C-alpha distance (Angstrom), angle and dihedral (degrees) to the residues before:
residue distance angle dihedral
X1 . . .
X2 3.81 . .
X3 3.75 121.2 .
X4 3.78 89.8 -113.1
X5 3.80 91.9 53.6
X6 3.82 90.7 45.5
X7 3.80 91.8 53.2
X8 3.82 91.4 46.6
X9 3.77 90.8 49.7
X10 3.85 92.4 47.4
X11 3.80 92.1 49.7
X12 3.80 88.0 62.0
X13 3.77 95.7 53.9
X14 3.83 109.0 106.4
X15 3.85 93.7 -145.3
X16 3.82 96.1 50.4
X17 3.78 125.3 76.7
X18 3.80 128.8 -177.3
X19 3.78 115.1 -146.7
X20 3.80 132.8 -168.6
X21 3.76 123.8 -121.9
X22 3.75 104.5 -106.4
X23 3.81 124.2 -161.0
X24 3.86 87.7 -104.4
X25 3.82 90.8 54.9
X26 3.80 92.6 45.6
X27 3.80 91.6 51.5
X28 3.78 91.9 48.0
X29 3.79 89.8 50.2
X30 3.80 90.9 54.5
X31 3.79 90.4 51.4
X32 3.85 89.5 53.7
X33 3.86 93.2 57.0
X34 3.79 98.1 112.2
X35 3.80 90.9 52.3
X36 3.85 97.3 59.9
X37 3.81 133.1 13.9
X38 3.83 94.2 -149.0
X39 3.79 111.8 85.7
X40 3.81 92.0 -157.3
X41 3.80 90.8 57.4
X42 3.82 90.8 49.0
X43 3.85 88.9 53.2
X44 3.81 89.9 49.4
X45 3.82 92.5 50.4
X46 3.83 92.0 44.5
X47 3.79 90.2 50.3
X48 3.81 91.3 48.9
X49 3.82 90.4 50.4
X50 3.82 91.3 48.2
X51 3.80 91.7 51.5
X52 3.83 96.0 40.4
X53 3.79 86.2 -129.2
X54 3.78 136.7 146.6
X55 3.81 115.2 -108.7
X56 3.78 122.0 -140.1
X57 3.80 107.0 -148.2
X58 3.74 142.8 127.7
X59 3.80 93.4 -149.4
X60 3.85 105.8 131.4
X61 3.80 94.7 -153.6
X62 3.80 91.4 55.8
X63 3.78 91.8 47.9
X64 3.80 93.3 46.0
X65 3.82 92.5 47.8
X66 3.83 92.8 61.1
X67 3.81 87.9 -155.1
X68 3.78 91.8 129.5
X69 3.78 135.9 17.9
X70 3.82 102.8 -94.5
X71 3.78 129.1 -179.4
X72 3.83 135.2 -169.4
């Protein structure tokens, strides 16, 4: 399956939602810099915090940080 087809398929799933990176999320991600070297992971955590959501990840740094509720 191509990436384009995968994204199209995922957009149709009722339990999955794509969100944009807002200025608030971007600022929160910058504040998280010491916690994780990977900027993508900081955006993911900042987005999770902004949504008050649970994050599904096996990333040990995220789990150990206890910044968000993380499962897996």
